[in-house]
N, C-alpha and C positions, 0 to 999 in steps of 0.2 A: 503496499501499500503505499503511495506516495505520502512524505513527511509534512508538505503544508496540506494536502488535504486532513491527516491526522491531526496535525496542530489546529486547525481551523474545527474539527469537531471537539476535541479535547476544551477548547476555549469556550465553545457553546455548551458544551454539556456541565461546565463549571458554573458559566453563567446561570444556567438554568436549575443548578442545585443551590447556588447561592441566593438565586432570587426567591425560589420557592421556600427556602429557609425561614428568610426574612421576611416573608410573607406570612407564613405562619405564624412567626412572633409576634407580628404586628396586630394579626387578628385576634391573639392570645392576650397579648399584653396593654393596648389601646384600645380606648372606645372610640367611637365613631364620632368625628369632627371635635374632639376634645384635645387639643394641643399639649404634649409635653415639651416643655424648653429642655434644650439639651446645651446650647450656645446661643449667644446673642446674634439673632438671623438665623437660628435654625431650630426647628421645632419637628419633634414625631407628631403627626396627624393622620391618624387613618381616614383614609376617603375610599370612595368606591368611584370607579370612571367607565361607566358603560360604554363610554364613544373611544375614539381614539387620542392622539394627543391633544392636549390642552381640552378634553371634553366634547372635542367636535363629533359631531354625529350621536351624541349621547340621547337625543332624542326618535334615534330610530327603530327603539323596541328589541324584541326578540329576533326579528328578521335582520336586523342590523347586526345583533351578535354574529350571528352565523355567517352571514355576507365579511365581516371584518375577519372573521376567524378562517373562512375560505380564502380570503385575500392574503393573509398574513402565511397560511401553509402554502398557498401558490409562490409566494416570494421566497419561502422557506427553501422549496423545491429547486428554484433557481438557483439561489444562493450555495445549496449542495451543489450542483452541477457546476455552478462556477469554481466553486472550490476544488472538485474533481480536477478541471481542467486546469490549475493551476500550475505554473513551472518550478522546479527544484527551488530555485532562488525567492521565491515570492513570498516569504513567510510573513513580510509586514501584511500584504495584503491578505493572506490568511489568518491572520490574527485578528484585522479589522472584519473579516466577511463573518469569521466566529464569534465575536461580538454582537453583529446585526442579528445572526441568527439566532444564537442563545436568547438574546434580549425579545425577538420576535415569537420565540416559541414560548419561554417564558410568559408572555403575556397572553399568547395564545392559552395556555393551559387555564388559565385564571378565567378568560373569558367563557371557555367551554365548560368549564367546571362550575363556575361561580356565577356565570352571566355578565359579571363585570370584571374589573381589572381591579386590583388592591394598589394602592397608593398609600404611601406614609412618610415620605421626606418631603418637610415644608420648608423651604427658603424664603426668606424675607428681608427686607429693610424698612425699618419703622412700619408703615402700614399697608405696604406694596408686598405681597406676596406671588411668588411663581406658583404656577399649578404644582399641586403635589405631584410627587414622581417616586419612582422605586428603582430596586435595582436592574431588572428589565431596562426600563428607560435609558437609566445611566450608561447602559451596555450598548445600545443602539447609539447614543451619541458618539462614546469613546468610538466604536466601530466606525461611524460615519467620520468621523476627525482622522482617524488612520487611513481610511480608504482616501480622504482628498489628500493626506499627505504625502502617500505613496503616489497617489497622480502627480501631484506637484514635484516632488522631488525623492521620488524613488527610481530607481537605475533600470529603467526599460531598454529591452532589447529594439535596437532600429528595423524597421521592414524594408529599409532605403537600403538598395544594393548599390554596391561603388563600383563603378565604371574603372 
């Protein structure tokens, strides 16, 4: 098995496990919408998100839940195929894809099992709060940053032929 593929799958599995463990903790330790201060600017606040990022499409009901899950699964299959096709030296790309894959699947597990995604990290400044998020969301963001970094600064083989 190719090492970039294995790397991406291991990263995805670690993200899924950490995401699910922290969500179980949040469900057991926190009360819905009751913030627990960790540091200035950081609360742990249990929240349910039936939609996608920033609660978009949260009014779409049960059909939306399954459509969002199906979409995330299709994207996940695409990411797995992309991982499989990586070249030996594309380890940063594999890591980024693994983070995105693990985050997407972590949230799909919630959506399919609970009907919503469990969020609990609440970052704020004074009275302005960033939408609550979770480990899966953080992994997707980190993965996207790594993909952009690799695109801009990674060493890529040229497809141009020298004459």
